[in-house]
DSSP file (Angstrom, degrees, kcal/mol; ACC not computed):
  #  RESIDUE AA STRUCTURE BP1 BP2  ACC     N-H-->O    O-->H-N    N-H-->O    O-->H-N    TCO  KAPPA ALPHA  PHI   PSI    X-CA   Y-CA   Z-CA
    1    1 A M              0   0    0      0, 0.0     2,-0.2     0, 0.0   104,-0.0   0.000 360.0 360.0 360.0 135.7    3.1  -80.7  -40.9
    2    2 A S    >>  -     0   0    0      1,-0.1     4,-1.1     2,-0.0     3,-0.8  -0.454 360.0-131.5 -73.0 141.5    4.3  -81.3  -37.5
    3    3 A E  H 3> S+     0   0    0      1,-0.2     4,-1.4     2,-0.2     5,-0.2   0.831 107.6  65.4 -57.9 -32.8    2.4  -79.9  -34.6
    4    4 A D  H 3> S+     0   0    0      1,-0.2     4,-2.7     2,-0.2    -1,-0.2   0.860  95.5  56.7 -60.6 -36.5    5.8  -78.6  -33.3
    5    5 A I  H <> S+     0   0    0     -3,-0.8     4,-1.4     1,-0.2    -1,-0.2   0.904 103.1  53.7 -63.4 -40.4    6.1  -76.3  -36.3
    6    6 A L  H  < S+     0   0    0     -4,-1.1    -1,-0.2     1,-0.2    -2,-0.2   0.871 119.9  32.5 -61.7 -36.2    2.8  -74.6  -35.5
    7    7 A F  H  < S+     0   0    0     -4,-1.4    -2,-0.2     1,-0.1    -1,-0.2   0.712 119.0  49.6 -95.5 -22.5    4.0  -73.8  -32.0
    8    8 A S  H  < S+     0   0    0     -4,-2.7     2,-0.2    -5,-0.2    -3,-0.2   0.559  76.9 114.4 -97.5  -7.9    7.7  -73.3  -32.4
    9    9 A R     <  +     0   0    0     -4,-1.4     2,-0.3    -5,-0.2    95,-0.1  -0.456  44.8 177.8 -62.1 128.4    7.6  -70.9  -35.3
   10   10 A R        -     0   0    0     -2,-0.2   103,-0.6   103,-0.1     2,-0.6  -0.887  38.5 -96.8-128.4 159.8    9.0  -67.6  -34.1
   11   11 A S  B     -a  113   0A   0     -2,-0.3     2,-0.5   101,-0.1   103,-0.3  -0.711  42.3-152.8 -77.2 121.7    9.6  -64.3  -35.8
   12   12 A I        +     0   0    0    101,-2.8   133,-0.1    -2,-0.6     3,-0.1  -0.852  23.9 171.7-103.1 127.8   13.3  -64.3  -36.7
   13   13 A R        +     0   0    0     -2,-0.5     2,-0.4     1,-0.2    58,-0.1   0.344  64.0  56.5-119.0   5.1   15.1  -61.0  -36.9
   14   14 A K        -     0   0    0    137,-0.2   136,-2.4    57,-0.1     2,-0.3  -0.985  63.7-176.7-140.0 130.6   18.7  -62.1  -37.4
   15   15 A Y  B     -E  149   0B   0     -2,-0.4     2,-0.9   134,-0.3    57,-0.1  -0.785  40.2 -92.4-122.8 161.7   20.0  -64.4  -40.1
   16   16 A I    >   -     0   0    0    132,-2.8     3,-1.7    -2,-0.3   132,-0.3  -0.666  52.6-126.8 -74.0 109.5   23.3  -66.0  -41.1
   17   17 A K  T 3  S+     0   0    0     -2,-0.9    55,-0.1     1,-0.3     3,-0.1  -0.347  86.2  13.2 -64.8 132.6   24.6  -63.4  -43.5
   18   18 A G  T 3  S+     0   0    0     53,-0.3     2,-1.0     1,-0.2    -1,-0.3   0.323  88.1 123.9  87.7  -8.3   25.6  -64.8  -46.9
   19   19 A K    <   -     0   0    0     -3,-1.7   129,-0.5   129,-0.1    -1,-0.2  -0.756  54.1-148.0 -90.1 105.3   23.9  -68.1  -46.5
   20   20 A E        -     0   0    0     -2,-1.0     2,-0.4    -3,-0.1   127,-0.1  -0.399  10.2-120.3 -75.6 144.7   21.6  -68.3  -49.5
   21   21 A V        -     0   0    0    125,-0.1    -1,-0.1    -2,-0.1     5,-0.0  -0.718  36.0-113.9 -83.1 131.0   18.3  -70.0  -49.5
   22   22 A E    >>  -     0   0    0     -2,-0.4     4,-1.8     1,-0.1     3,-0.6  -0.310  16.2-121.5 -67.2 146.9   18.1  -72.8  -52.1
   23   23 A N  H 3> S+     0   0    0      1,-0.2     4,-2.6     2,-0.2     5,-0.2   0.836 111.9  59.5 -57.5 -35.0   15.7  -72.4  -55.0
   24   24 A E  H 3> S+     0   0    0      1,-0.2     4,-1.9     2,-0.2    -1,-0.2   0.871 106.2  47.3 -64.2 -35.1   14.0  -75.6  -54.1
   25   25 A K  H <> S+     0   0    0     -3,-0.6     4,-2.1     2,-0.2    -1,-0.2   0.852 110.3  52.3 -73.8 -34.2   13.1  -74.2  -50.7
   26   26 A I  H  X S+     0   0    0     -4,-1.8     4,-2.2     2,-0.2    -2,-0.2   0.936 111.2  47.0 -65.0 -45.6   11.9  -71.0  -52.3
   27   27 A E  H  X S+     0   0    0     -4,-2.6     4,-2.7     1,-0.2     5,-0.2   0.879 109.3  55.1 -65.2 -37.3    9.6  -73.0  -54.6
   28   28 A Y  H  X S+     0   0    0     -4,-1.9     4,-2.4    -5,-0.2    -1,-0.2   0.930 109.1  47.2 -59.5 -45.4    8.4  -75.1  -51.7
   29   29 A M  H  X S+     0   0    0     -4,-2.1     4,-2.1     2,-0.2    -2,-0.2   0.905 113.4  47.8 -63.4 -42.0    7.4  -72.0  -49.8
   30   30 A L  H  X S+     0   0    0     -4,-2.2     4,-1.9     2,-0.2    -1,-0.2   0.888 111.0  51.0 -67.6 -38.4    5.6  -70.5  -52.9
   31   31 A K  H  X S+     0   0    0     -4,-2.7     4,-0.5     2,-0.2    -2,-0.2   0.916 109.5  50.6 -64.4 -42.5    3.8  -73.8  -53.5
   32   32 A A  H >< S+     0   0    0     -4,-2.4     3,-1.0     1,-0.2    -2,-0.2   0.894 108.0  53.7 -61.8 -39.1    2.7  -73.9  -49.9
   33   33 A A  H >< S+     0   0    0     -4,-2.1     3,-1.5     1,-0.2    -1,-0.2   0.902 106.0  52.7 -60.1 -41.1    1.4  -70.3  -50.3
   34   34 A M  H 3< S+     0   0    0     -4,-1.9    -1,-0.2     1,-0.3    -2,-0.2   0.544 102.2  59.5 -77.7  -6.1   -0.7  -71.3  -53.3
   35   35 A Y  T << S+     0   0    0     -3,-1.0    -1,-0.3    -4,-0.5    -2,-0.2   0.314  81.2 114.4 -99.4   6.3   -2.3  -74.2  -51.3
   36   36 A A  S <  S-     0   0    0     -3,-1.5    62,-0.1    -4,-0.1     2,-0.1  -0.387  77.6 -98.3 -70.8 154.8   -3.7  -71.7  -48.8
   37   37 A P        -     0   0    0      0, 0.0     2,-0.3     0, 0.0    60,-0.1  -0.403  43.9-174.3 -70.0 153.2   -7.5  -71.4  -48.6
   38   38 A S    >   -     0   0    0     59,-0.1     3,-2.2    -2,-0.1    53,-0.1  -0.995  34.1 -89.5-147.7 149.4   -9.0  -68.4  -50.4
   39   39 A A  G >  S-     0   0    0     -2,-0.3     3,-2.0     1,-0.3     4,-0.2  -0.351 112.9  -3.8 -59.2 133.3  -12.6  -67.0  -50.7
   40   40 A N  G 3  S-     0   0    0      1,-0.3    -1,-0.3     2,-0.1    46,-0.1   0.660 116.0 -86.0  55.1  19.1  -14.4  -68.6  -53.6
   41   41 A N  G <  S+     0   0    0     -3,-2.2    -1,-0.3     1,-0.1    -2,-0.2   0.817  90.2 140.2  54.5  33.9  -11.2  -70.5  -54.4
   42   42 A K    <   -     0   0    0     -3,-2.0     3,-0.1     2,-0.1    -2,-0.1   0.753  44.0-156.5 -79.0 -24.8  -10.1  -67.5  -56.4
   43   43 A R        +     0   0    0     -4,-0.2     2,-1.7     1,-0.2    -3,-0.1   0.914  20.7 175.9  48.9  49.8   -6.4  -67.7  -55.3
   44   44 A N        +     0   0    0     -5,-0.2    37,-2.5    37,-0.1     2,-0.3  -0.337  31.8 117.5 -88.6  57.4   -6.1  -64.0  -56.1
   45   45 A W  E     -B   80   0A   0     -2,-1.7     2,-0.3    35,-0.2    35,-0.2  -0.855  42.1-167.8-119.4 157.1   -2.6  -63.6  -54.9
   46   46 A E  E     -B   79   0A   0     33,-2.4    33,-3.0    -2,-0.3     2,-0.4  -0.965  10.0-150.6-138.7 153.4    0.7  -62.7  -56.6
   47   47 A F  E     -B   78   0A   0     -2,-0.3     2,-0.5    31,-0.2    31,-0.2  -0.986   6.6-161.6-132.8 137.2    4.3  -63.1  -55.2
   48   48 A I  E     -B   77   0A   0     29,-2.1    29,-2.9    -2,-0.4     2,-0.5  -0.974  12.2-154.7-116.9 115.9    7.4  -61.1  -55.8
   49   49 A V  E     -B   76   0A   0     -2,-0.5     2,-0.5    27,-0.2    27,-0.2  -0.816  11.3-165.6 -92.3 125.0   10.7  -62.9  -54.8
   50   50 A V  E     +B   75   0A   0     25,-3.2    25,-2.0    -2,-0.5    -2,-0.0  -0.947  30.2 146.5-119.1 115.6   13.4  -60.4  -54.1
   51   51 A K        +     0   0    0     -2,-0.5     2,-0.2    23,-0.2    -1,-0.1   0.586  39.8 112.0-114.5 -22.8   17.0  -61.6  -53.8
   52   52 A N     >  -     0   0    0      1,-0.2     4,-2.5     2,-0.1     3,-0.2  -0.346  61.4-145.7 -61.2 121.7   18.8  -58.5  -55.2
   53   53 A R  H  > S+     0   0    0      1,-0.2     4,-2.4     2,-0.2     5,-0.2   0.867  97.3  54.1 -59.0 -40.2   20.8  -56.9  -52.4
   54   54 A D  H  > S+     0   0    0      2,-0.2     4,-1.7     1,-0.2    -1,-0.2   0.900 110.8  46.3 -61.9 -40.8   20.2  -53.4  -53.8
   55   55 A T  H  > S+     0   0    0     -3,-0.2     4,-2.2     2,-0.2    -2,-0.2   0.905 110.8  51.8 -69.1 -42.0   16.4  -53.9  -53.8
   56   56 A L  H  X S+     0   0    0     -4,-2.5     4,-2.2     1,-0.2    -2,-0.2   0.901 109.4  51.5 -61.2 -39.7   16.4  -55.4  -50.3
   57   57 A N  H  X S+     0   0    0     -4,-2.4     4,-2.0    -5,-0.2    -1,-0.2   0.871 106.6  53.5 -64.7 -36.1   18.3  -52.3  -49.1
   58   58 A K  H  X S+     0   0    0     -4,-1.7     4,-1.8     2,-0.2    -2,-0.2   0.908 108.4  49.7 -64.8 -40.5   15.7  -50.1  -50.7
   59   59 A I  H  X S+     0   0    0     -4,-2.2     4,-3.2     1,-0.2    -2,-0.2   0.920 108.9  53.5 -61.3 -42.6   13.0  -51.9  -48.8
   60   60 A M  H  < S+     0   0    0     -4,-2.2     6,-0.3     1,-0.2    -2,-0.2   0.887 108.7  49.1 -58.3 -39.9   15.0  -51.4  -45.7
   61   61 A Y  H  < S+     0   0    0     -4,-2.0    -1,-0.2     1,-0.2    -2,-0.2   0.858 117.7  40.5 -67.4 -35.2   15.2  -47.7  -46.3
   62   62 A M  H  < S+     0   0    0     -4,-1.8    -2,-0.2    -5,-0.1    -1,-0.2   0.863 106.1  64.0 -83.8 -39.3   11.4  -47.5  -46.9
   63   63 A H    ><  -     0   0    0     -4,-3.2     3,-1.2    -5,-0.2    -1,-0.1  -0.774  69.8-149.5 -96.8 123.4   10.0  -49.8  -44.2
   64   64 A P  T 3  S+     0   0    0      0, 0.0     3,-0.2     0, 0.0    -1,-0.1   0.654  94.1  43.0 -68.2 -14.7   10.7  -48.7  -40.7
   65   65 A Y  T 3  S+     0   0    0      1,-0.1     3,-0.2    52,-0.1    -5,-0.1  -0.040  86.4  94.9-119.1  31.9   10.8  -52.2  -39.2
   66   66 A S    X   +     0   0    0     -3,-1.2     3,-2.2    -6,-0.3     4,-0.2   0.093  35.3 121.5-114.2  20.9   12.9  -54.0  -41.8
   67   67 A K  G >   +     0   0    0      1,-0.3     3,-2.1    -3,-0.2     4,-0.2   0.817  67.0  70.6 -55.6 -31.8   16.4  -53.8  -40.4
   68   68 A M  G >> S+     0   0    0      1,-0.3     3,-1.4    -3,-0.2     4,-1.1   0.682  77.6  79.1 -64.0 -15.5   16.7  -57.6  -40.4
   69   69 A L  G <4 S+     0   0    0     -3,-2.2    -1,-0.3     1,-0.3    -2,-0.2   0.730  75.7  77.6 -62.0 -19.1   16.8  -57.5  -44.2
   70   70 A E  G <4 S+     0   0    0     -3,-2.1    -1,-0.3    -4,-0.2    -2,-0.2   0.831 109.4  23.4 -59.5 -33.5   20.5  -56.6  -43.7
   71   71 A T  T <4 S+     0   0    0     -3,-1.4   -53,-0.3    -4,-0.2    -1,-0.2   0.502 101.8 105.8-110.8  -7.0   21.3  -60.2  -43.0
   72   72 A A     <  -     0   0    0     -4,-1.1    75,-0.2     1,-0.1   -54,-0.1  -0.334  63.3-140.4 -74.5 155.4   18.4  -62.0  -44.7
   73   73 A S  S    S-     0   0    0     73,-1.3     2,-0.3     1,-0.2    74,-0.2   0.818  74.1 -17.1 -81.1 -33.3   18.8  -63.9  -48.0
   74   74 A L  E     - C   0 146A   0     72,-2.0    72,-2.8   -18,-0.0     2,-0.3  -0.966  51.9-135.4-162.3 170.4   15.5  -62.8  -49.6
   75   75 A A  E     -BC  50 145A   0    -25,-2.0   -25,-3.2    -2,-0.3     2,-0.5  -0.983  10.8-149.4-136.8 149.5   12.1  -61.3  -49.2
   76   76 A I  E     -BC  49 144A   0     68,-2.3    68,-2.9    -2,-0.3     2,-0.6  -0.981  11.1-150.9-120.6 118.9    8.8  -62.4  -50.6
   77   77 A I  E     -BC  48 143A   0    -29,-2.9   -29,-2.1    -2,-0.5     2,-0.6  -0.807  10.7-152.2 -88.3 121.8    6.3  -59.6  -51.3
   78   78 A V  E     +BC  47 142A   0     64,-2.8    63,-3.1    -2,-0.6    64,-1.4  -0.863  21.4 178.2-100.0 122.0    2.7  -61.0  -51.0
   79   79 A C  E     -BC  46 140A   0    -33,-3.0   -33,-2.4    -2,-0.6     2,-0.4  -0.864  20.8-136.5-125.2 155.0    0.2  -59.1  -53.1
   80   80 A G  E     -BC  45 139A   0     59,-3.1    59,-2.9    -2,-0.3     2,-0.7  -0.888  11.4-136.7-113.2 144.6   -3.5  -59.3  -53.8
   81   81 A D  E     - C   0 138A   0    -37,-2.5     3,-0.4    -2,-0.4    57,-0.2  -0.889  20.0-180.0 -99.2 115.5   -5.2  -59.0  -57.2
   82   82 A I        +     0   0    0     55,-3.0     6,-0.2    -2,-0.7    56,-0.1   0.084  48.8 110.3-103.5  22.4   -8.3  -56.8  -56.8
   83   83 A S  S    S+     0   0    0     54,-0.4     2,-0.3     4,-0.1    -1,-0.2   0.703  75.6  52.6 -74.1 -16.7   -9.4  -57.0  -60.4
   84   84 A E  S  > S-     0   0    0     -3,-0.4     4,-2.1     1,-0.1     5,-0.2  -0.774  93.5-110.9-112.1 162.9  -12.4  -59.2  -59.5
   85   85 A E  H  > S+     0   0    0     -2,-0.3     4,-2.0     1,-0.2     5,-0.2   0.892 118.0  53.8 -57.3 -42.9  -15.1  -58.6  -56.9
   86   86 A S  H  > S+     0   0    0      1,-0.2     4,-2.6     2,-0.2    -1,-0.2   0.887 109.2  49.1 -60.8 -39.4  -13.9  -61.5  -54.8
   87   87 A G  H  > S+     0   0    0      1,-0.2     4,-1.7     2,-0.2    -1,-0.2   0.890 108.2  52.9 -66.8 -40.2  -10.4  -60.0  -54.8
   88   88 A K  H  < S+     0   0    0     -4,-2.1    -2,-0.2    -6,-0.2    -1,-0.2   0.875 118.1  37.5 -62.1 -38.5  -11.7  -56.5  -53.8
   89   89 A L  H  < S+     0   0    0     -4,-2.0    -2,-0.2    -5,-0.2    -1,-0.2   0.883 131.8  20.5 -79.9 -41.5  -13.6  -58.0  -50.8
   90   90 A Y  H  X S+     0   0    0     -4,-2.6     4,-2.8    -5,-0.2     5,-0.3   0.266  79.6 112.9-121.3   9.2  -11.2  -60.7  -49.6
   91   91 A W  H  X S+     0   0    0     -4,-1.7     4,-2.5     1,-0.2     5,-0.2   0.872  82.2  50.6 -57.4 -38.0   -7.7  -60.0  -50.9
   92   92 A Q  H  > S+     0   0    0      2,-0.2     4,-1.9     1,-0.2    -1,-0.2   0.911 113.4  44.5 -67.9 -40.6   -6.3  -59.3  -47.4
   93   93 A Q  H  > S+     0   0    0      2,-0.2     4,-2.1     1,-0.2    -2,-0.2   0.939 115.7  47.2 -66.1 -46.4   -7.7  -62.5  -45.9
   94   94 A N  H  X S+     0   0    0     -4,-2.8     4,-2.0     1,-0.2    -2,-0.2   0.922 114.7  45.6 -62.4 -44.0   -6.6  -64.6  -48.8
   95   95 A C  H  X S+     0   0    0     -4,-2.5     4,-2.7    -5,-0.3    -1,-0.2   0.846 109.4  55.8 -70.0 -32.9   -3.1  -63.1  -48.9
   96   96 A S  H  X S+     0   0    0     -4,-1.9     4,-2.5    -5,-0.2    -1,-0.2   0.903 107.8  48.8 -64.9 -40.1   -2.8  -63.4  -45.1
   97   97 A A  H  X S+     0   0    0     -4,-2.1     4,-2.0     2,-0.2    -2,-0.2   0.915 113.3  47.1 -63.6 -42.9   -3.5  -67.2  -45.4
   98   98 A A  H  X S+     0   0    0     -4,-2.0     4,-1.9     2,-0.2    -2,-0.2   0.901 111.4  51.6 -65.9 -40.2   -0.9  -67.5  -48.1
   99   99 A L  H  X S+     0   0    0     -4,-2.7     4,-1.9     1,-0.2    -2,-0.2   0.912 108.8  49.9 -64.1 -43.2    1.6  -65.5  -46.1
  100  100 A E  H  X S+     0   0    0     -4,-2.5     4,-2.4     1,-0.2    -1,-0.2   0.900 108.4  53.4 -62.9 -39.2    1.2  -67.7  -43.1
  101  101 A N  H  X S+     0   0    0     -4,-2.0     4,-2.6     1,-0.2    -1,-0.2   0.885 105.9  54.0 -62.8 -36.8    1.7  -70.8  -45.2
  102  102 A I  H  X S+     0   0    0     -4,-1.9     4,-2.4     2,-0.2    -1,-0.2   0.934 110.0  47.4 -58.8 -45.4    4.9  -69.3  -46.5
  103  103 A M  H  X S+     0   0    0     -4,-1.9     4,-2.0     1,-0.2    -2,-0.2   0.895 113.7  46.1 -66.3 -40.7    6.1  -68.9  -42.9
  104  104 A L  H  X S+     0   0    0     -4,-2.4     4,-2.0     2,-0.2    -1,-0.2   0.889 112.7  50.5 -69.7 -38.9    5.1  -72.4  -41.8
  105  105 A A  H  X S+     0   0    0     -4,-2.6     4,-0.9    -5,-0.2    -2,-0.2   0.898 109.1  52.7 -64.9 -39.4    6.7  -73.9  -45.0
  106  106 A A  H ><>S+     0   0    0     -4,-2.4     5,-2.8     1,-0.2     3,-1.0   0.930 108.1  49.9 -61.3 -46.1    9.9  -72.0  -44.2
  107  107 A K  H ><5S+     0   0    0     -4,-2.0     3,-1.9     1,-0.3    -1,-0.2   0.894 105.4  57.4 -58.9 -40.1   10.0  -73.4  -40.7
  108  108 A A  H 3<5S+     0   0    0     -4,-2.0    -1,-0.3     1,-0.3    -2,-0.2   0.734 108.5  47.8 -61.9 -23.2    9.5  -76.9  -42.1
  109  109 A K  T <<5S-     0   0    0     -3,-1.0    -1,-0.3    -4,-0.9    -2,-0.2   0.068 123.6-102.8-106.4  21.1   12.7  -76.3  -44.2
  110  110 A D  T < 5S+     0   0    0     -3,-1.9     2,-0.3     1,-0.2    -3,-0.2   0.771  80.2 132.1  64.4  29.1   14.7  -75.0  -41.2
  111  111 A L      < -     0   0    0     -5,-2.8     2,-0.3    -6,-0.1    -1,-0.2  -0.711  49.6-134.1-104.9 160.5   14.4  -71.4  -42.4
  112  112 A G  E     + D   0 147A   0     35,-3.6    35,-1.8    -2,-0.3     2,-0.3  -0.851  24.1 178.5-112.7 152.6   13.4  -68.4  -40.4
  113  113 A T  E     -aD  11 146A   0   -103,-0.6  -101,-2.8    -2,-0.3     2,-0.3  -0.951  16.4-163.4-144.2 162.1   11.0  -65.7  -41.3
  114  114 A V  E     - D   0 145A   0     31,-1.2    31,-2.6    -2,-0.3     2,-0.6  -0.967  23.2-128.3-146.0 144.3    9.4  -62.5  -40.0
  115  115 A W  E     - D   0 144A   0     -2,-0.3     2,-0.6    29,-0.2    29,-0.2  -0.820  17.6-161.6 -94.6 119.5    6.2  -60.8  -41.4
  116  116 A L  E     - D   0 143A   0     27,-3.3    27,-2.5    -2,-0.6     2,-0.2  -0.915  20.1-130.8-100.8 120.6    6.6  -57.1  -42.2
  117  117 A G  E     + D   0 142A   0     -2,-0.6    25,-0.2    25,-0.2   -52,-0.1  -0.474  39.0 156.9 -71.9 136.9    3.2  -55.4  -42.4
  118  118 A V    >   +     0   0    0     23,-1.9     3,-1.4     1,-0.4     7,-0.4   0.598  42.7  88.2-119.4 -67.5    2.5  -53.3  -45.4
  119  119 A A  T 3  S+     0   0    0     22,-2.1    -1,-0.4     1,-0.3    22,-0.0  -0.528  85.8  23.7 -74.0 146.8   -1.3  -53.0  -45.8
  120  120 A P  T 3  S+     0   0    0      0, 0.0     2,-0.8     0, 0.0    -1,-0.3  -0.926  97.4  97.5 -93.3  16.2   -3.3  -51.2  -44.7
  121  121 A R    <>  -     0   0    0     -3,-1.4     4,-2.8     1,-0.2     3,-0.3  -0.531  60.5-157.0 -69.9 108.4   -0.6  -48.5  -44.2
  122  122 A E  H  > S+     0   0    0     -2,-0.8     4,-3.0     1,-0.2     5,-0.2   0.864  88.5  53.0 -55.0 -43.6   -1.0  -46.3  -47.3
  123  123 A E  H  > S+     0   0    0      2,-0.2     4,-1.9     1,-0.2    -1,-0.2   0.893 112.7  44.4 -65.7 -38.4    2.5  -44.9  -47.2
  124  124 A R  H  > S+     0   0    0     -3,-0.3     4,-2.2    -6,-0.3     5,-0.2   0.918 114.0  49.9 -69.7 -43.1    4.1  -48.4  -47.1
  125  125 A M  H  X S+     0   0    0     -4,-2.8     4,-2.8    -7,-0.4    -2,-0.2   0.936 111.2  48.8 -59.0 -46.0    1.8  -49.7  -49.8
  126  126 A N  H  X S+     0   0    0     -4,-3.0     4,-2.4     1,-0.2    -1,-0.2   0.883 109.2  52.8 -62.9 -38.8    2.6  -46.8  -52.0
  127  127 A D  H  X S+     0   0    0     -4,-1.9     4,-2.7    -5,-0.2    -1,-0.2   0.931 113.2  43.2 -63.0 -44.8    6.4  -47.3  -51.5
  128  128 A I  H  X S+     0   0    0     -4,-2.2     4,-2.4     2,-0.2     6,-0.2   0.907 111.9  54.3 -67.9 -41.9    6.1  -51.0  -52.5
  129  129 A I  H  <>S+     0   0    0     -4,-2.8     5,-2.0    -5,-0.2     4,-0.5   0.923 114.2  41.6 -56.7 -45.5    3.8  -50.1  -55.4
  130  130 A K  H ><5S+     0   0    0     -4,-2.4     3,-0.7     3,-0.2    -2,-0.2   0.930 113.2  51.7 -68.7 -47.0    6.4  -47.6  -56.7
  131  131 A L  H 3<5S+     0   0    0     -4,-2.7    -2,-0.2     1,-0.2    -1,-0.2   0.885 121.8  31.6 -59.5 -40.1    9.5  -49.8  -56.1
  132  132 A F  T 3<5S-     0   0    0     -4,-2.4    -1,-0.2    -5,-0.2    -2,-0.2   0.327 103.9-125.1-104.1   7.0    8.0  -52.8  -57.9
  133  133 A N  T < 5 -     0   0    0     -3,-0.7    -3,-0.2    -4,-0.5    -4,-0.1   0.917  39.3-169.8  51.9  50.6    6.0  -50.9  -60.5
  134  134 A L      < -     0   0    0     -5,-2.0    -1,-0.2    -6,-0.2    -2,-0.0  -0.497  21.0-116.5 -75.2 138.7    2.8  -52.7  -59.5
  135  135 A P    >   -     0   0    0      0, 0.0     3,-2.0     0, 0.0    -1,-0.1  -0.265  34.8 -99.0 -66.4 162.8   -0.2  -52.3  -61.7
  136  136 A N  T 3  S+     0   0    0      1,-0.3    -2,-0.1     3,-0.0   -54,-0.0   0.753 120.7  55.2 -57.3 -28.5   -3.3  -50.6  -60.2
  137  137 A H  T 3  S+     0   0    0    -56,-0.1   -55,-3.0     2,-0.0     2,-0.5   0.386  92.9  81.1 -90.7   6.0   -5.1  -53.9  -59.5
  138  138 A I  E <   -C   81   0A   0     -3,-2.0   -57,-0.2   -57,-0.2   -93,-0.0  -0.954  59.5-173.3-115.1 124.4   -2.2  -55.4  -57.5
  139  139 A K  E     -C   80   0A   0    -59,-2.9   -59,-3.1    -2,-0.5     2,-0.4  -0.960  21.6-127.8-120.2 130.0   -2.0  -54.4  -53.8
  140  140 A P  E     +C   79   0A   0      0, 0.0   -61,-0.3     0, 0.0     3,-0.1  -0.605  25.1 176.5 -77.9 129.9    0.9  -55.4  -51.5
  141  141 A L  E     -     0   0A   0    -63,-3.1   -22,-2.1    -2,-0.4   -23,-1.9   0.863  58.1 -31.3 -93.7 -50.1   -0.2  -57.0  -48.2
  142  142 A G  E     -CD  78 117A   0    -64,-1.4   -64,-2.8   -24,-0.2     2,-0.4  -0.973  48.8-114.4-164.6 171.9    3.1  -57.8  -46.5
  143  143 A I  E     -CD  77 116A   0    -27,-2.5   -27,-3.3    -2,-0.3     2,-0.7  -0.979  17.2-153.4-121.8 128.4    6.7  -58.8  -46.8
  144  144 A V  E     -CD  76 115A   0    -68,-2.9   -68,-2.3    -2,-0.4     2,-0.4  -0.919  12.0-152.5-100.6 115.5    8.1  -62.1  -45.6
  145  145 A V  E     -CD  75 114A   0    -31,-2.6   -31,-1.2    -2,-0.7     2,-0.4  -0.740  19.5-168.5 -85.6 132.8   11.7  -61.8  -44.8
  146  146 A V  E     +CD  74 113A   0    -72,-2.8   -72,-2.0    -2,-0.4   -73,-1.3  -0.965  22.1 114.0-132.5 140.5   13.5  -65.2  -45.2
  147  147 A G  E     - D   0 112A   0    -35,-1.8   -35,-3.6    -2,-0.4   -75,-0.1  -0.970  66.3 -65.4-176.9-179.4   16.9  -66.6  -44.3
  148  148 A Y        -     0   0    0   -129,-0.5  -132,-2.8  -132,-0.3   -37,-0.1  -0.759  62.4-114.0 -82.7 122.4   18.7  -69.1  -42.2
  149  149 A P  B     -E   15   0B   0      0, 0.0     2,-0.8     0, 0.0  -134,-0.3  -0.264  13.2-150.4 -62.8 141.0   18.2  -68.2  -38.5
  150  150 A D  S    S-     0   0    0   -136,-2.4     2,-0.1     1,-0.2  -137,-0.1  -0.745  81.0 -26.4-103.2  77.7   21.2  -67.0  -36.5
  151  151 A G  S    S-     0   0    0     -2,-0.8    -1,-0.2     1,-0.0  -137,-0.2  -0.149  74.3-122.6  92.9 163.7   19.8  -68.3  -33.3
  152  152 A E        -     0   0    0     -3,-0.1  -140,-0.1    -2,-0.1    -1,-0.0  -0.984  17.6-116.6-147.5 132.9   16.1  -68.8  -32.4
  153  153 A P        -     0   0    0      0, 0.0    -2,-0.0     0, 0.0     2,-0.0  -0.272  40.9-100.2 -64.3 154.1   14.0  -67.4  -29.6
  154  154 A S        -     0   0    0      1,-0.1     0, 0.0  -144,-0.0     0, 0.0  -0.285  39.2-100.4 -70.9 161.6   12.5  -69.8  -27.1
  155  155 A M        -     0   0    0   -145,-0.1    -1,-0.1    -2,-0.0     2,-0.1  -0.753  39.0-154.5 -88.6 112.5    8.9  -70.9  -27.4
  156  156 A P        -     0   0    0      0, 0.0     2,-0.6     0, 0.0    -1,-0.0  -0.391  26.1-101.4 -80.2 163.7    6.7  -68.9  -24.9
  157  157 A E        +     0   0    0      1,-0.1    -2,-0.0    -2,-0.1     0, 0.0  -0.772  48.9 162.1 -82.0 120.7    3.4  -70.2  -23.6
  158  158 A R        +     0   0    0     -2,-0.6     2,-0.4  -151,-0.0    -1,-0.1   0.470  30.5 113.9-121.7  -5.0    0.7  -68.5  -25.6
  159  159 A F        -     0   0    0      1,-0.1    -2,-0.0     2,-0.0     0, 0.0  -0.566  41.6-174.8 -73.1 124.8   -2.4  -70.6  -25.0
  160  160 A E    >   -     0   0    0     -2,-0.4     3,-2.4     1,-0.1     4,-0.2  -0.855  13.6-170.4-124.5  95.6   -4.9  -68.5  -23.0
  161  161 A P  G >  S+     0   0    0      0, 0.0     3,-1.8     0, 0.0    -1,-0.1   0.777  83.4  70.3 -56.1 -26.3   -8.0  -70.4  -22.0
  162  162 A S  G 3  S+     0   0    0      1,-0.3    -2,-0.0     3,-0.0     0, 0.0   0.647  93.5  57.4 -67.5 -12.4   -9.7  -67.2  -20.9
  163  163 A K  G <  S+     0   0    0     -3,-2.4     2,-0.5     2,-0.0    -1,-0.3   0.377  88.8  90.7 -97.3   4.5  -10.0  -66.2  -24.5
  164  164 A V    <   -     0   0    0     -3,-1.8     2,-0.4    -4,-0.2     0, 0.0  -0.876  54.0-176.1-105.0 129.2  -12.0  -69.2  -25.5
  165  165 A H        -     0   0    0     -2,-0.5     2,-0.5     2,-0.0     4,-0.1  -0.988  13.4-147.7-127.2 134.4  -15.7  -69.1  -25.4
  166  166 A Y  S    S-     0   0    0     -2,-0.4     2,-1.6     2,-0.2    -2,-0.0  -0.885  73.5 -22.7-106.6 126.6  -18.1  -72.0  -26.1
  167  167 A E  S    S+     0   0    0     -2,-0.5     2,-0.3     2,-0.1    -1,-0.1  -0.049 132.8  17.4  71.0 -34.7  -21.5  -71.4  -27.6
  168  168 A K              0   0    0     -2,-1.6    -2,-0.2     1,-0.0     0, 0.0  -0.977 360.0 360.0-156.0 164.1  -21.7  -67.7  -26.5
  169  169 A Y              0   0    0     -2,-0.3    -2,-0.1    -4,-0.1    -3,-0.0   0.488 360.0 360.0 -77.7 360.0  -19.4  -64.9  -25.3
């Protein structure tokens, strides 16, 4: 992965409407997600790929910060399986690593993404659980909105040496 991808990835909130993401790129993103690190190598994540416009509209209605779904091609719901002890303890960390890998893989394929937070907001979690009929042991962490960017924000300087501490705070 190019160093430029790490620094140039931005949250994209406007997409080229009607330009569908190819299945090969979707699979690439999901494969990247499954190569993320996880506690005890349990890989206790699950993914729901949503392309159906009616379902995307339902998510838009439920999630207060999801207006960009109007022009996006798809969304990937990243969920954690809490059926084992490792999942109960680390599902949010494991799923966050997988979600970040999806976003970086998307950037590598000239796609744009934005992360919509779901957990730990109970009302958002419950809405997604109901909409997708998730079993009790599956918890939604977040939604990755995906599409071809319609423009891209510039790359700001974000490195802050004052936040780096060596050996002690």
